[in-house]
C-alpha positions as CSV (number, residue, x, y, z in Angstrom):
1,S,-6.7,-31.4,-8.4
2,E,-3.4,-32.9,-7.5
3,K,-1.5,-31.0,-10.2
4,K,-3.0,-27.6,-9.2
5,Q,-2.0,-28.3,-5.6
6,S,1.5,-29.1,-6.8
7,K,1.7,-26.0,-8.6
8,S,0.7,-24.1,-5.5
9,Y,3.3,-25.7,-3.6
10,A,6.1,-25.2,-6.0
11,S,5.2,-21.3,-6.1
12,F,4.8,-21.1,-2.3
13,L,7.8,-22.9,-1.5
14,H,9.9,-20.9,-3.9
15,I,9.0,-17.8,-1.9
16,K,9.5,-19.4,1.2
17,K,13.0,-20.4,0.4
18,K,13.7,-17.0,-1.4
19,E,12.6,-14.9,1.5
20,E,13.7,-17.5,4.2
21,L,10.1,-17.1,5.7
22,F,10.3,-20.6,7.1
23,K,12.9,-19.4,9.5
24,H,11.8,-15.8,10.2
25,I,8.1,-16.3,10.4
26,D,7.5,-20.0,11.0
27,G,10.6,-20.8,13.3
28,Y,11.7,-23.9,11.2
29,S,15.4,-24.6,10.8
30,S,15.1,-25.4,7.0
31,L,12.6,-25.3,4.1
32,A,12.7,-29.0,4.1
33,V,11.5,-29.4,7.7
34,Y,8.9,-26.7,7.2
35,A,7.5,-28.6,4.1
36,E,7.5,-32.1,5.7
37,K,5.8,-30.6,8.9
38,R,3.4,-28.1,7.4
39,L,2.5,-29.4,4.0
40,G,3.3,-33.3,4.4
41,V,5.6,-32.9,1.5
42,N,8.8,-35.0,1.3
43,R,12.0,-33.1,2.2
44,T,13.8,-33.7,-1.3
45,L,10.6,-32.9,-3.1
46,A,10.2,-29.6,-1.2
47,Y,13.5,-28.4,-2.5
48,E,12.8,-29.5,-6.2
49,Y,9.2,-27.8,-6.1
50,A,11.0,-24.6,-4.9
51,K,13.4,-24.9,-7.8
52,V,10.4,-25.6,-10.1
53,G,8.7,-22.4,-8.6
54,E,11.8,-20.4,-9.2
55,K,12.6,-21.5,-12.8
56,F,9.1,-21.8,-14.2
57,Y,6.3,-20.2,-12.2
58,N,8.3,-17.1,-11.5
59,S,10.2,-16.9,-14.6
60,A,10.3,-13.4,-16.6
61,N,9.8,-15.3,-19.7
62,K,6.2,-15.6,-20.6
63,E,6.7,-18.5,-22.9
64,I,8.3,-20.5,-20.0
65,Q,5.5,-19.7,-18.0
66,E,3.0,-21.1,-20.6
67,I,5.0,-24.1,-20.8
68,A,5.1,-24.5,-17.2
69,D,1.3,-24.3,-17.1
70,A,1.0,-27.1,-19.5
71,F,3.2,-29.6,-17.4
72,S,2.8,-30.8,-13.8
73,P,5.6,-29.7,-11.3
74,S,6.7,-33.4,-11.1
75,L,7.4,-33.4,-14.7
76,L,9.0,-29.9,-14.6
77,I,11.6,-31.2,-12.2
78,E,13.0,-33.3,-15.0
79,L,13.8,-30.0,-16.9
80,L,15.3,-28.1,-14.3
81,R,19.0,-28.4,-15.7
82,V,17.9,-27.5,-19.1
83,S,18.3,-24.0,-20.4
84,D,15.0,-21.9,-21.2
85,E,16.3,-21.7,-24.9
86,H,16.6,-25.5,-25.1
87,I,13.2,-26.0,-23.6
88,I,11.3,-23.4,-25.5
89,S,12.9,-24.7,-28.9
90,A,12.0,-28.4,-28.0
91,Y,8.4,-27.4,-27.0
92,R,7.9,-25.3,-30.2
93,N,9.3,-28.4,-32.5
94,K,7.3,-30.9,-30.4
95,M,10.3,-32.7,-29.3
96,I,8.7,-32.4,-25.9
97,T,5.0,-32.3,-25.3
98,T,2.3,-32.4,-22.7
99,Y,2.2,-36.1,-23.4
100,S,6.0,-36.5,-22.8
101,T,6.5,-39.1,-19.8
102,A,9.0,-38.3,-17.1
103,R,11.4,-40.8,-18.6
104,E,11.2,-39.1,-21.9
105,L,11.7,-35.6,-20.3
106,R,14.7,-37.0,-18.4
107,E,16.2,-38.3,-21.6
108,F,15.7,-34.9,-23.4
109,A,17.4,-33.2,-20.5
110,E,20.3,-35.6,-20.7
111,S,20.7,-35.2,-24.4
112,A,20.3,-31.2,-23.9
113,K,23.5,-31.2,-21.8
114,D,25.6,-32.2,-24.5
């Protein structure tokens, strides 16, 4: 499915970015160029996916990992600037759910900054 493929990209791109494998092994100048040429992923989206992989899929916090499994990477992008504590609390209290739209998550993220 598209959601599963996006999750794979997010985890994969995080590792590529962290280890700079796109340079050392693949010979690309940047993660964005690598993602565009090899995966067909838009350059901006490549960096967002790498951030999602780092924050959610590779988190040491099991609750964050469980939340990540419930949402698609494109929705998790909206939550990148929100602390783990705010995300967990909002999810537990049903302020954000798997039915939340990107717009609703963006609004939540804006309100969580205050």
